[in-house]
BAFI-3210 file (N, C-alpha, C; in Angstrom, 3 decimals, decimal comma, padded with zeros to 6 digits):
// residues 328
n [1|2|3|4|5|6|7|8|9|10|11|12|13|14|15|16|17|18|19|20|21|22|23|24|25|26|27|28|29|30|31|32|33|34|35|36|37|38|39|40|41|42|43|44|45|46|47|48|49|50|51|52|53|54|55|56|57|58|59|60|61|62|63|64|65|66|67|68|69|70|71|72|73|74|75|76|77|78|79|80|81|82|83|84|85|86|87|88|89|90|91|92|93|94|95|96|97|98|99|100|101|102|103|104|105|106|107|108|109|110|111|112|113|114|115|116|117|118|119|120|121|122|123|124|125|126|127|128|129|130|131|132|133|134|135|136|137|138|139|140|141|142|143|144|145|146|147|148|149|150|151|152|153|154|155|156|157|158|159|160|161|162|163|164|165|166|167|168|169|170|171|172|173|174|175|176|177|178|179|180|181|182|183|184|185|186|187|188|189|190|191|192|193|194|195|196|197|198|199|200|201|202|203|204|205|206|207|208|209|210|211|212|213|214|215|216|217|218|219|220|221|222|223|224|225|226|227|228|229|230|231|232|233|234|235|236|237|238|239|240|241|242|243|244|245|246|247|248|249|250|251|252|253|254|255|256|257|258|259|260|261|262|263|264|265|266|267|268|269|270|271|272|273|274|275|276|277|278|279|280|281|282|283|284|285|286|287|288|289|290|291|292|293|294|295|296|297|298|299|300|301|302|303|304|305|306|307|308|309|310|311|312|313|314|315|316|317|318|319|320|321|322|323|324|325|326|327|328]
n.u [109,519|108,759|106,592|105,031|102,847|102,194|103,189|105,620|105,923|106,476|107,492|105,887|105,878|106,742|108,753|109,853|110,308|111,468|111,187|112,585|111,881|113,963|115,090|116,717|116,969|115,429|115,338|113,108|111,175|108,337|107,096|104,577|103,190|100,672|099,449|101,165|101,489|099,710|097,426|098,309|096,849|095,946|098,335|099,311|097,293|097,695|100,259|099,640|098,467|098,595|101,469|101,953|102,741|105,391|108,538|111,128|113,705|114,784|114,724|112,405|110,813|110,370|108,880|106,560|105,698|104,886|102,698|100,107|100,297|100,284|098,632|099,338|101,888|103,913|103,663|104,281|106,899|108,323|107,975|109,334|111,868|112,711|112,610|114,487|116,849|117,103|117,711|120,120|121,690|121,728|123,530|125,633|126,276|126,187|122,987|122,829|124,464|122,936|121,017|122,546|125,618|127,330|127,406|127,905|130,421|130,091|128,063|127,203|125,587|122,693|122,285|119,539|117,869|116,002|115,340|113,266|113,528|115,398|117,950|118,657|118,380|120,487|122,662|122,478|122,831|125,484|126,860|126,334|127,780|130,285|130,538|131,037|129,074|127,982|125,598|122,571|119,346|116,166|112,976|110,202|107,363|105,563|105,501|104,841|105,736|107,701|109,005|110,155|111,832|113,612|114,707|116,071|117,905|119,429|120,697|122,119|123,921|125,364|126,548|127,998|128,649|129,223|128,068|125,404|121,983|119,037|115,591|112,349|109,061|106,853|104,507|103,216|102,414|100,441|100,603|101,094|102,082|104,359|105,949|106,450|107,600|110,050|111,335|111,779|113,614|115,938|118,444|119,609|120,554|119,586|119,869|117,821|114,256|112,062|108,868|107,127|104,488|100,972|100,719|099,393|099,623|100,849|100,994|101,367|103,843|105,359|105,204|106,396|109,067|112,251|111,618|111,882|114,288|115,636|116,416|113,682|112,128|110,303|108,354|106,109|104,486|105,166|103,674|101,229|098,068|098,297|100,385|102,459|101,576|101,267|103,679|106,304|109,180|109,299|108,303|109,772|113,024|114,293|113,739|112,416|112,821|111,110|111,496|109,931|107,366|106,843|106,499|108,680|112,141|112,481|110,406|111,117|113,696|113,106|111,832|113,908|115,583|113,866|113,705|116,509|116,533|115,107|116,620|116,424|117,185|117,678|117,311|117,596|115,397|114,447|111,536|111,841|112,583|113,198|116,057|116,322|114,954|116,305|118,863|118,010|117,406|119,930|121,460|119,927|120,464|123,171|123,155|121,944|123,252|124,492|126,275|125,503|123,481|123,029|121,947|118,999|119,522|120,640|119,038|118,570|119,516|117,533|115,784|115,345|117,522|117,726|119,856|122,101|122,413|122,821|124,921|126,784|126,755|129,712|131,694|129,809|129,210|127,979|128,790|128,613|127,779|129,851|129,229|127,156|123,737|121,735|123,581|123,524]
n.v [110,875|113,985|116,513|119,662|119,032|116,474|113,090|111,158|108,112|105,705|104,786|103,938|102,266|101,878|100,024|100,358|098,853|099,501|098,380|099,035|099,102|098,312|096,588|097,717|098,524|100,339|101,888|102,970|104,722|105,118|106,773|107,525|110,271|111,493|114,629|115,622|114,314|111,968|109,437|106,261|104,255|105,363|105,877|103,300|102,239|103,941|103,147|100,683|100,986|100,344|101,116|103,196|101,580|102,582|103,602|105,654|108,095|110,394|112,998|114,710|112,697|110,933|112,443|112,880|110,431|110,050|111,793|111,045|110,681|112,883|113,680|112,167|112,491|111,006|108,352|109,240|110,079|107,774|106,294|108,222|108,463|105,777|105,824|107,756|106,400|104,494|106,044|106,997|104,624|103,772|105,534|105,029|106,725|108,590|109,509|112,208|113,463|113,055|115,032|117,405|118,564|119,605|118,835|118,896|117,135|116,599|117,597|119,866|118,785|118,898|118,023|116,340|116,938|115,357|115,171|115,683|116,782|119,439|119,010|116,466|117,141|119,035|117,443|115,711|117,524|118,390|116,019|115,704|117,941|117,152|114,995|116,420|117,905|121,109|122,374|122,412|120,978|121,653|120,605|122,543|124,173|122,191|122,195|124,381|127,873|128,741|126,487|125,502|127,656|127,333|124,900|125,498|127,386|125,790|124,173|126,000|126,917|124,566|124,121|126,433|129,574|129,457|127,348|126,588|127,058|125,778|126,009|124,398|125,043|123,909|125,341|126,066|128,399|131,479|134,450|136,660|135,294|134,086|136,355|137,319|135,060|134,621|137,004|136,942|135,002|136,016|136,452|134,013|133,716|132,454|130,480|130,063|129,859|127,359|127,469|129,085|129,890|129,076|126,856|128,083|130,752|133,005|135,821|136,524|135,332|136,915|139,384|138,892|138,110|139,480|140,836|139,633|138,874|136,559|134,539|133,178|129,967|128,592|125,838|123,703|125,396|125,268|123,005|123,406|123,242|124,515|126,142|127,185|129,350|131,313|131,999|133,908|136,137|137,493|136,159|134,409|133,673|131,352|128,185|125,149|121,955|119,099|116,319|113,929|114,808|116,648|115,466|114,273|114,318|115,954|118,020|119,305|120,227|122,064|123,927|124,863|125,938|128,159|129,573|130,340|132,057|134,140|135,047|133,675|131,405|127,721|124,449|120,785|118,432|115,470|113,387|111,799|109,505|106,219|104,429|104,718|106,986|108,722|108,646|109,677|112,302|113,161|113,259|115,114|117,404|117,697|118,676|121,215|122,642|125,543|126,022|127,578|126,747|124,061|120,743|118,756|115,934|113,956|111,695|108,958|107,091|107,102|105,310|101,817|099,414|100,631|102,196|100,963|100,910|103,253|106,285|107,559|110,335|112,208|113,977|116,031|116,186|114,890|112,553|112,193|109,124|107,545|105,580|104,318|105,262|105,288|104,657|102,897]
n.w [-080,316|-079,102|-079,979|-080,622|-082,029|-081,085|-080,126|-081,911|-082,438|-083,931|-087,334|-090,161|-093,342|-096,853|-098,994|-102,322|-105,397|-108,655|-111,814|-114,838|-118,467|-119,737|-117,994|-115,909|-112,476|-109,816|-106,545|-103,841|-101,320|-099,302|-096,749|-095,235|-093,316|-091,831|-090,796|-092,616|-095,085|-097,155|-095,830|-094,499|-095,440|-097,922|-099,089|-099,600|-101,313|-103,461|-104,273|-105,096|-107,489|-111,061|-113,004|-115,885|-119,033|-120,189|-121,325|-119,791|-120,223|-119,218|-116,788|-117,212|-118,719|-116,647|-114,748|-116,178|-116,341|-113,637|-113,192|-112,402|-109,684|-107,981|-105,904|-103,777|-101,850|-100,572|-101,631|-104,268|-103,888|-103,417|-105,876|-107,561|-106,531|-106,880|-109,827|-110,377|-109,513|-111,299|-113,601|-112,862|-112,491|-115,116|-116,184|-114,625|-112,428|-109,288|-107,905|-107,401|-109,173|-111,352|-110,996|-110,857|-112,180|-110,526|-107,834|-104,188|-102,269|-099,477|-096,687|-094,087|-091,121|-088,850|-085,222|-083,964|-081,090|-078,422|-075,707|-072,923|-070,359|-068,711|-067,606|-068,742|-071,536|-071,740|-071,384|-073,440|-075,519|-075,068|-075,436|-078,191|-079,270|-078,427|-080,277|-082,603|-083,795|-084,823|-084,966|-083,355|-082,972|-081,479|-080,534|-079,646|-078,020|-077,092|-074,433|-071,621|-071,955|-070,190|-069,377|-071,760|-072,042|-069,857|-070,765|-073,013|-072,045|-070,431|-072,342|-073,771|-071,830|-071,509|-073,913|-074,702|-076,288|-079,098|-080,460|-082,672|-082,017|-083,043|-083,301|-083,163|-083,595|-084,753|-085,517|-083,204|-081,939|-081,505|-083,527|-081,750|-079,358|-080,608|-081,064|-078,589|-077,353|-078,848|-078,653|-076,050|-075,989|-076,966|-075,666|-075,926|-078,397|-080,841|-083,687|-085,517|-085,907|-086,764|-088,275|-086,501|-086,312|-087,329|-090,312|-092,479|-091,970|-093,520|-093,746|-091,159|-090,512|-092,262|-090,846|-088,647|-089,354|-089,168|-086,990|-084,485|-083,522|-084,504|-087,382|-089,490|-090,309|-092,864|-092,904|-092,395|-093,640|-096,486|-097,342|-097,504|-099,343|-102,669|-101,938|-103,318|-104,721|-102,959|-101,906|-101,052|-101,023|-098,782|-096,713|-095,128|-093,890|-094,601|-096,342|-095,348|-096,430|-096,983|-098,605|-098,640|-097,880|-099,744|-101,960|-103,307|-104,407|-106,724|-106,782|-104,433|-105,160|-107,097|-105,442|-103,839|-105,788|-106,503|-104,117|-103,813|-106,073|-105,149|-103,162|-100,723|-098,184|-098,049|-096,726|-096,292|-094,693|-092,938|-092,490|-090,197|-091,683|-093,335|-094,640|-097,430|-098,027|-096,512|-097,748|-100,194|-099,417|-098,648|-101,082|-102,440|-100,683|-101,094|-103,632|-103,421|-101,575|-099,982|-098,128|-095,833|-094,182|-091,849|-092,734|-091,966|-091,483|-090,078|-088,834|-088,945|-087,052|-085,117|-085,821|-085,383|-086,617|-089,178|-089,421|-090,246|-093,046|-094,033|-094,936|-092,216|-089,926|-089,445|-087,392|-087,478|-090,156|-093,473|-095,889|-099,375|-100,873|-103,336|-105,074|-107,688|-108,355|-105,314|-103,597|-101,421]
ca.u [109,896|107,712|106,480|103,858|101,639|101,955|104,312|105,859|106,525|107,042|107,277|105,534|105,971|106,801|109,908|109,416|111,331|110,870|111,990|112,279|111,494|115,310|115,673|117,345|115,979|115,649|114,505|112,482|110,574|107,173|106,841|103,571|102,989|099,633|098,931|102,128|101,269|098,499|097,362|099,172|096,078|095,886|099,680|099,258|096,323|098,360|101,406|099,073|097,928|099,553|102,163|101,897|103,733|106,241|109,831|111,528|115,068|115,046|113,841|111,173|110,022|109,992|107,913|105,358|105,200|104,304|101,639|098,861|100,469|100,451|097,950|099,708|103,242|104,748|103,830|105,187|108,241|108,752|108,179|110,191|113,184|113,095|112,979|115,806|118,036|117,119|118,426|121,586|122,381|121,955|124,608|126,758|126,618|125,213|121,779|123,100|125,011|121,814|120,361|123,460|126,875|128,121|126,996|128,951|130,856|129,615|127,275|126,952|124,186|122,457|121,887|118,182|117,706|114,614|115,263|112,311|113,926|116,456|119,281|118,810|118,617|121,734|123,601|122,375|123,432|126,996|127,357|126,377|128,946|131,576|130,742|131,427|128,021|127,996|124,273|121,600|117,919|115,452|111,518|109,568|106,101|104,674|105,451|104,625|106,955|108,787|109,710|111,039|113,044|114,740|115,399|117,143|118,962|120,298|121,513|123,173|125,075|126,161|127,440|128,686|128,090|129,589|127,206|124,146|120,764|117,907|114,427|111,296|107,827|105,724|103,255|102,490|101,989|099,755|101,544|101,522|102,857|105,651|106,690|106,858|108,520|111,149|112,063|112,164|114,735|116,959|119,797|120,098|121,175|119,140|120,125|116,684|113,060|111,182|107,506|106,607|102,924|100,354|101,212|098,904|099,694|101,867|101,087|101,952|105,232|106,080|105,214|107,528|110,334|112,954|111,187|111,916|115,723|116,400|115,681|112,443|112,107|108,958|108,452|104,805|103,902|105,438|103,022|099,812|097,640|098,572|101,389|103,479|100,884|101,296|105,005|106,982|110,526|109,188|107,513|110,542|114,394|114,824|112,682|112,726|112,425|110,992|111,204|108,742|106,100|106,627|106,239|109,948|113,441|112,383|109,602|111,972|114,801|112,440|111,608|115,224|115,889|113,085|114,234|117,742|116,409|114,501|117,577|115,940|118,005|116,906|118,061|116,780|115,271|113,652|110,257|112,203|112,409|114,048|117,376|116,391|114,410|117,363|119,762|117,584|117,568|121,485|121,739|119,356|121,208|124,488|122,916|121,533|123,910|125,310|127,206|125,056|122,522|123,069|120,665|118,480|119,639|121,074|117,997|118,303|119,714|116,340|115,009|116,108|117,810|117,935|121,138|123,244|122,337|122,931|126,051|126,645|127,347|131,126|132,134|128,796|129,013|127,601|129,480|127,849|128,338|130,257|128,515|125,988|122,432|121,835|124,923|123,378]
ca.v [112,429|114,795|117,696|120,399|118,280|115,155|112,216|110,300|106,902|104,879|105,184|102,818|102,649|100,801|099,918|100,242|098,592|099,759|097,749|099,724|098,186|097,710|095,700|098,583|098,675|101,321|101,691|104,074|104,461|105,808|106,636|108,678|110,772|112,420|115,416|116,126|113,610|111,246|108,411|105,100|103,452|106,064|105,710|101,808|102,245|104,619|102,298|099,483|101,247|099,879|102,208|103,150|100,849|103,142|103,896|107,004|108,270|111,682|113,527|115,063|111,557|110,343|113,269|112,684|109,128|110,140|112,734|110,583|110,478|114,289|113,895|111,322|112,851|109,916|107,464|109,690|110,237|106,417|105,960|109,187|107,946|104,519|106,212|108,584|105,552|103,854|106,950|106,990|103,380|103,709|106,416|104,788|107,871|108,794|110,325|113,578|113,775|113,025|116,218|118,414|118,232|120,320|118,417|118,700|115,805|116,443|118,710|119,872|118,313|119,239|116,986|116,497|116,478|115,269|114,920|116,690|117,549|120,307|118,355|115,517|117,770|119,682|116,266|115,356|118,603|118,266|114,827|116,019|118,773|116,419|114,258|117,127|118,729|122,526|122,985|121,404|121,345|121,298|120,829|123,315|124,345|121,195|122,433|125,773|128,720|128,991|125,232|125,566|128,548|126,625|123,812|126,077|127,965|124,674|123,729|127,203|126,934|123,363|124,039|127,672|130,610|129,111|126,322|127,129|126,375|125,838|125,532|124,061|125,262|123,185|125,985|125,977|129,682|132,593|135,498|137,313|134,335|133,787|137,499|137,445|134,000|134,714|138,107|136,576|134,011|136,813|136,365|132,720|133,770|131,293|130,477|129,899|129,218|126,806|127,503|129,489|130,035|128,090|126,639|128,973|132,116|133,694|137,270|136,550|135,002|138,081|140,492|138,373|138,125|140,627|141,633|138,690|138,589|135,354|134,230|132,212|128,965|128,119|124,275|123,258|126,440|124,704|121,872|123,794|123,113|125,776|127,022|127,854|130,569|132,416|132,087|135,308|136,243|138,255|135,249|133,629|133,679|130,080|127,187|123,923|121,173|117,618|115,610|113,035|115,587|117,554|114,589|113,719|115,198|116,978|119,144|119,955|120,878|123,337|125,006|125,308|126,864|129,377|130,225|131,019|133,071|135,174|135,329|133,102|130,249|126,477|123,177|119,748|117,649|114,262|113,245|110,632|108,487|105,131|104,470|105,052|108,362|109,566|108,788|110,636|113,697|113,549|113,523|116,523|118,380|117,888|119,470|122,616|123,147|126,751|126,200|128,496|126,127|122,640|119,932|117,888|114,535|112,886|111,157|107,511|106,394|107,081|104,087|100,666|098,577|101,283|102,963|100,169|101,022|104,710|106,902|108,015|111,562|112,133|115,352|117,002|116,337|113,646|112,478|111,568|107,877|107,675|104,330|104,707|105,232|105,873|104,298|102,078]
ca.w [-080,524|-078,653|-080,733|-080,411|-082,637|-080,465|-080,042|-082,964|-081,728|-084,918|-088,570|-090,897|-094,743|-097,855|-099,827|-103,535|-106,489|-110,014|-112,909|-116,131|-119,571|-120,217|-116,872|-114,922|-111,305|-108,806|-105,270|-103,262|-100,043|-099,044|-095,290|-095,016|-091,896|-091,851|-091,822|-093,571|-096,288|-097,240|-094,788|-094,657|-096,300|-099,194|-099,735|-100,090|-102,526|-104,619|-104,744|-105,700|-108,970|-112,005|-113,656|-117,347|-119,513|-121,185|-120,689|-119,578|-120,515|-118,768|-115,692|-117,787|-118,968|-115,241|-114,193|-117,026|-115,893|-112,339|-113,054|-111,754|-108,262|-107,441|-104,632|-102,619|-102,047|-099,949|-102,729|-105,443|-103,369|-103,569|-107,247|-108,106|-106,126|-107,731|-111,162|-110,297|-109,391|-112,712|-114,486|-112,306|-112,781|-116,524|-116,441|-113,913|-111,458|-108,033|-108,237|-107,156|-110,551|-112,413|-110,779|-111,076|-112,507|-109,548|-106,469|-103,217|-101,743|-098,293|-096,286|-092,616|-090,727|-087,420|-084,390|-083,483|-079,681|-078,057|-074,237|-072,368|-069,054|-068,983|-067,362|-069,793|-072,813|-071,778|-071,446|-074,890|-076,362|-074,751|-076,244|-079,661|-079,558|-078,434|-081,458|-083,762|-084,349|-084,473|-084,896|-082,628|-083,276|-080,365|-080,607|-078,548|-078,146|-076,447|-072,919|-071,323|-072,353|-069,248|-069,362|-072,966|-071,786|-069,025|-071,453|-073,980|-071,288|-069,993|-073,444|-074,138|-070,896|-071,688|-075,187|-075,027|-077,299|-080,510|-081,023|-083,216|-081,567|-083,921|-082,513|-084,244|-082,909|-085,441|-085,584|-081,912|-081,367|-082,405|-083,914|-080,527|-078,661|-081,155|-080,948|-077,205|-077,022|-079,520|-078,269|-074,818|-076,173|-077,593|-075,105|-076,157|-079,619|-081,570|-085,047|-086,317|-085,359|-087,765|-088,271|-085,257|-086,360|-088,131|-091,613|-093,505|-091,546|-094,238|-093,417|-089,747|-090,683|-092,837|-089,878|-087,572|-089,963|-088,870|-085,727|-083,258|-083,089|-085,068|-088,673|-089,324|-091,299|-093,362|-092,896|-092,903|-094,526|-097,809|-097,531|-097,612|-100,767|-103,484|-101,227|-104,227|-105,181|-101,788|-101,331|-101,334|-100,342|-097,311|-095,678|-094,247|-094,253|-095,126|-096,601|-094,946|-097,531|-096,737|-099,927|-098,416|-097,836|-100,969|-103,205|-103,999|-104,566|-107,773|-106,269|-103,395|-105,894|-107,781|-104,421|-103,432|-106,816|-106,417|-102,826|-104,241|-106,983|-104,326|-101,957|-099,545|-098,030|-097,907|-096,298|-096,315|-093,539|-093,247|-091,655|-089,546|-092,616|-093,500|-095,295|-098,862|-098,102|-095,965|-098,879|-101,253|-098,911|-098,706|-102,554|-102,669|-099,927|-101,763|-104,817|-103,184|-100,382|-100,175|-096,970|-094,840|-093,227|-091,746|-093,074|-090,857|-092,131|-089,011|-087,958|-089,210|-085,777|-084,281|-086,237|-084,950|-087,608|-090,290|-089,542|-090,897|-094,400|-094,489|-094,404|-090,823|-089,753|-088,992|-087,033|-088,006|-091,623|-094,000|-097,138|-100,377|-101,402|-104,753|-105,918|-108,620|-107,739|-103,993|-102,899|-100,153]
c.u [108,597|107,857|105,329|102,505|101,314|103,281|104,377|106,657|107,054|106,793|107,015|105,459|106,220|108,233|109,360|110,579|110,701|111,805|111,655|112,150|112,813|115,894|116,416|116,402|116,486|114,799|114,178|111,819|109,395|106,916|105,819|103,508|101,882|099,761|099,781|102,014|099,964|098,565|098,101|098,207|095,991|097,260|099,701|098,440|097,073|099,514|100,789|098,566|099,056|100,249|101,951|103,023|104,573|107,514|110,158|113,047|115,555|114,293|112,413|110,314|109,481|108,905|106,583|104,764|104,429|103,240|100,443|099,062|100,616|099,763|098,306|101,341|104,100|104,899|104,540|106,680|109,010|109,087|109,244|111,705|113,698|113,435|114,297|116,978|118,079|117,898|119,886|122,258|122,620|123,134|125,759|127,167|125,803|124,087|122,148|123,666|124,007|121,158|121,143|124,875|127,878|127,844|128,075|129,363|130,289|128,856|127,211|125,591|123,981|122,216|120,463|118,210|116,333|114,493|114,218|112,816|115,181|117,838|119,702|119,085|120,012|122,740|123,616|123,120|125,031|127,530|127,407|127,487|130,235|131,696|131,015|130,315|128,129|126,636|123,315|120,196|117,159|113,953|111,104|108,091|105,010|104,553|105,186|105,962|108,083|109,720|110,685|112,186|114,073|115,358|116,494|118,283|120,015|121,238|122,423|124,377|125,998|127,062|128,278|128,077|128,280|128,621|125,859|122,883|119,587|116,643|113,244|109,924|106,609|104,407|102,498|101,785|101,149|100,960|102,062|102,401|104,314|106,567|107,264|107,769|109,998|112,070|112,510|113,431|115,924|118,388|120,327|120,746|120,852|119,523|118,862|115,447|112,299|109,709|106,938|104,997|102,384|100,751|100,729|098,893|100,855|102,088|101,728|103,408|105,978|106,251|106,362|108,869|111,063|112,670|111,249|113,317|116,462|115,568|114,524|112,544|110,711|109,105|107,091|104,175|104,168|104,488|101,524|099,394|097,688|099,480|102,101|102,977|100,963|102,768|105,622|108,321|110,326|108,551|108,495|112,059|114,963|113,709|113,249|112,180|112,410|110,589|109,849|107,425|105,761|106,502|107,572|111,074|113,129|111,480|110,476|112,990|114,072|112,135|112,833|115,761|115,228|113,463|115,498|117,572|115,758|115,472|117,210|116,762|117,090|117,813|116,944|116,615|114,427|112,402|110,603|112,032|113,280|115,245|117,233|115,948|115,749|118,583|119,354|117,653|119,122|121,901|121,162|120,155|122,494|124,373|122,666|122,341|124,624|126,179|126,766|124,274|122,844|121,778|120,258|118,470|120,163|120,111|117,749|118,518|118,623|115,534|115,805|116,208|117,991|119,200|122,269|123,547|122,784|124,323|125,792|127,202|128,821|131,578|131,186|128,639|128,696|128,189|128,645|128,533|128,775|129,788|127,506|124,767|122,427|122,909|124,705|122,885]
c.v [113,185|116,207|118,537|119,854|117,062|114,387|111,317|109,115|105,811|105,338|103,886|103,222|101,460|101,116|099,709|099,853|098,747|099,118|098,245|098,679|097,591|096,756|096,350|098,625|099,792|101,261|102,950|103,714|105,492|105,581|107,743|109,043|111,880|113,417|115,882|115,545|112,887|110,290|107,303|104,232|104,089|105,857|104,190|101,697|102,882|103,748|101,103|099,756|100,915|101,093|102,122|102,419|101,416|103,481|105,365|107,037|109,612|111,981|113,910|113,958|111,034|111,120|113,024|111,387|109,182|111,241|112,263|110,485|111,804|114,474|113,046|111,440|111,725|108,821|107,837|109,848|108,884|106,043|106,967|108,750|106,687|104,902|106,845|107,551|104,781|104,766|106,934|105,836|103,219|104,402|106,039|105,782|107,877|109,645|111,675|114,099|113,716|114,552|117,453|117,893|118,661|119,992|118,496|117,472|115,561|117,675|118,565|119,504|118,813|118,032|117,307|116,016|116,395|114,751|115,990|117,444|118,387|119,758|117,383|116,071|118,393|118,693|115,850|116,192|118,560|117,156|115,017|116,978|118,118|115,460|115,045|117,989|120,226|123,264|121,979|121,903|120,827|121,477|121,652|123,516|123,336|121,270|123,983|126,606|128,755|127,513|125,195|126,518|128,047|125,581|124,438|126,756|126,923|124,294|124,809|127,077|125,655|123,483|125,359|128,460|130,231|128,240|126,963|126,343|126,754|125,262|125,308|124,042|124,399|123,906|126,210|127,300|130,543|133,705|136,335|136,598|134,187|135,068|137,594|136,324|134,131|135,912|137,663|135,681|134,784|136,591|134,934|132,609|132,668|131,430|130,774|129,419|128,616|126,961|127,861|129,567|129,015|127,908|127,627|130,325|132,832|135,006|137,401|136,302|136,225|139,164|140,073|138,437|139,400|141,360|140,774|138,236|137,373|135,214|133,193|131,298|128,651|126,613|123,893|124,146|126,080|123,573|122,097|123,797|124,516|126,598|127,818|129,222|131,606|132,541|133,484|135,326|136,784|137,299|134,767|133,895|132,527|129,092|125,869|122,680|119,684|116,982|114,695|113,706|116,469|116,728|114,052|114,734|116,219|118,117|119,918|120,805|122,126|124,356|125,547|126,357|128,320|130,149|130,989|132,078|134,347|135,611|134,887|131,682|128,862|125,342|122,014|118,993|116,411|114,254|111,983|109,357|107,259|105,359|105,043|106,685|109,290|109,696|109,745|112,071|114,089|113,957|114,989|117,621|118,788|118,761|120,954|123,234|124,411|127,068|127,126|127,688|124,555|121,986|119,088|116,376|113,428|112,244|109,566|106,655|106,280|105,791|102,704|099,902|099,251|101,840|102,192|100,448|102,366|105,310|107,627|109,493|111,433|113,598|116,387|117,170|114,816|113,652|111,633|110,219|107,930|106,662|104,969|104,522|105,937|105,702|103,487|100,767]
c.w [-080,204|-079,353|-080,289|-081,023|-081,948|-080,482|-081,322|-082,392|-082,686|-086,189|-089,445|-092,441|-095,611|-098,551|-101,200|-104,531|-107,737|-110,971|-114,219|-117,310|-119,972|-119,154|-115,732|-113,735|-110,532|-107,736|-104,694|-101,985|-099,919|-097,452|-095,075|-093,535|-091,992|-090,706|-092,868|-095,040|-096,322|-096,107|-095,301|-095,732|-097,859|-100,075|-100,355|-101,358|-103,799|-105,184|-105,499|-107,186|-109,855|-112,720|-115,338|-117,895|-120,625|-120,462|-120,602|-119,655|-119,847|-117,492|-116,088|-117,965|-117,590|-114,794|-114,967|-116,494|-114,659|-112,190|-112,358|-110,224|-107,529|-106,106|-103,558|-102,609|-101,405|-101,179|-103,992|-105,211|-103,781|-105,037|-107,906|-107,783|-106,838|-109,164|-111,216|-110,292|-110,603|-113,607|-114,170|-112,694|-114,330|-116,988|-115,698|-112,904|-110,342|-108,615|-108,226|-108,509|-111,684|-112,275|-110,944|-111,310|-111,442|-108,121|-105,543|-102,765|-100,342|-097,756|-094,644|-092,314|-089,170|-086,647|-083,882|-082,103|-079,363|-076,628|-073,898|-071,199|-069,434|-068,663|-068,499|-071,256|-072,832|-071,950|-072,821|-075,797|-076,169|-075,519|-077,632|-080,120|-079,445|-079,636|-082,668|-084,306|-083,906|-084,531|-084,295|-082,833|-082,143|-080,699|-079,400|-078,911|-077,517|-075,067|-072,830|-071,607|-071,396|-069,074|-070,510|-072,690|-070,988|-069,802|-072,404|-073,196|-070,787|-071,231|-073,820|-073,022|-071,051|-072,926|-075,572|-076,028|-078,696|-081,162|-081,455|-082,641|-082,463|-083,223|-083,614|-083,275|-083,501|-085,406|-084,386|-081,532|-082,248|-082,672|-082,559|-079,625|-079,199|-081,045|-079,470|-076,798|-077,472|-079,103|-076,941|-074,904|-076,813|-076,996|-075,370|-077,536|-080,697|-083,056|-085,966|-085,596|-086,601|-087,401|-086,937|-085,117|-087,355|-089,660|-092,667|-093,157|-092,217|-093,926|-092,082|-089,810|-091,242|-091,806|-088,832|-088,058|-089,843|-087,614|-084,525|-082,814|-083,615|-086,413|-088,479|-090,619|-091,609|-093,601|-093,381|-093,913|-096,172|-098,286|-097,828|-099,130|-101,385|-102,762|-102,182|-104,767|-104,182|-101,341|-101,841|-100,454|-098,905|-096,391|-094,737|-094,690|-094,835|-095,283|-096,216|-095,832|-097,004|-097,915|-099,645|-098,392|-098,975|-102,222|-103,951|-104,012|-105,576|-107,466|-105,283|-104,050|-106,550|-106,631|-104,016|-104,412|-107,003|-105,254|-103,217|-105,071|-106,226|-103,231|-100,574|-099,412|-098,042|-097,391|-096,307|-095,027|-093,846|-092,323|-090,693|-090,465|-092,461|-094,256|-096,633|-098,845|-097,449|-096,995|-099,878|-100,724|-098,828|-100,053|-102,904|-102,003|-100,596|-103,047|-104,553|-102,158|-100,801|-099,062|-095,917|-093,794|-093,143|-092,114|-091,906|-091,367|-091,175|-088,119|-088,136|-087,924|-084,872|-084,669|-086,154|-086,187|-089,069|-090,614|-090,218|-092,343|-094,982|-094,071|-093,093|-090,792|-089,131|-088,731|-087,628|-089,468|-092,176|-095,414|-098,104|-100,941|-102,907|-105,624|-106,661|-107,895|-106,318|-103,129|-101,558|-100,758]
res [x|x|x|x|x|x|x|x|x|x|x|x|x|x|x|x|x|x|x|x|x|x|x|x|x|x|x|x|x|x|x|x|x|x|x|x|x|x|x|x|x|x|x|x|x|x|x|x|x|x|x|x|x|x|x|x|x|x|x|x|x|x|x|x|x|x|x|x|x|x|x|x|x|x|x|x|x|x|x|x|x|x|x|x|x|x|x|x|x|x|x|x|x|x|x|x|x|x|x|x|x|x|x|x|x|x|x|x|x|x|x|x|x|x|x|x|x|x|x|x|x|x|x|x|x|x|x|x|x|x|x|x|x|x|x|x|x|x|x|x|x|x|x|x|x|x|x|x|x|x|x|x|x|x|x|x|x|x|x|x|x|x|x|x|x|x|x|x|x|x|x|x|x|x|x|x|x|x|x|x|x|x|x|x|x|x|x|x|x|x|x|x|x|x|x|x|x|x|x|x|x|x|x|x|x|x|x|x|x|x|x|x|x|x|x|x|x|x|x|x|x|x|x|x|x|x|x|x|x|x|x|x|x|x|x|x|x|x|x|x|x|x|x|x|x|x|x|x|x|x|x|x|x|x|x|x|x|x|x|x|x|x|x|x|x|x|x|x|x|x|x|x|x|x|x|x|x|x|x|x|x|x|x|x|x|x|x|x|x|x|x|x|x|x|x|x|x|x|x|x|x|x|x|x|x|x|x|x|x|x|x|x|x|x|x|x|x|x|x|x|x|x|x|x|x|x|x|x]
***
């Protein structure tokens, strides 16, 4: 996967099994990806630390148990997911129903495209639309602006005016570059641009919001240290929630609820994670989904051998497994 931050060629991480004092077991996954999370070495060290020997019977109890892992989000994600599955299995329900009594049964998902050439990208986009996707996401910012413009134009011509085109710059631009680029893309009718400027450029995001012809998504900006103290409704139109980088499903759920209270949208994406993390992201998406934004969950097929374990997208949607726990 080519991004403005570099190439992601592989994902390395850990599967975690947590056995509670009553014998109930849960599963989780830690797939660190610096600089979004801690390093692989720090994650492994965090997972090797012994857990306190006390039981938990609620989400609050689980969070108290995990207080010592707040500085290692991927490790915390794994332990939290395993704990949530313990709670769900005790109740005999999917994890989504532990988080909310009103979880949706399915959500719309976007297709992540990653061909670099215009013709190849257009063909990939057309195939995704044929498969039923109505929202396509394209990484930009790694190539010169005119190259990205040609890539996006080729996609728009291939899929027509109805398909939603979402782009992700991964903070590649200055404020001025973002303004010029996105205004220049106005004829393409972009659905959204994720993180056009640097992760800590909140004021620049606020100035760009409403001035560039498409909504803006705050992604890496949610991962900055003490970010919650600097978040305001004016900063972005939508928050992009990555549970692996945020330290788990529960921190992401709190952000989604804060966004909703401020009238800001949110959707869930993965960090190109494995099966258990993708399952956790799907359960979260079914809890927060408001039917406005497609979620970035259809990424498991990028990882060889993982796709067999996870619910697959069908006609641009993913359905929540009804089995207890994560359902995989």
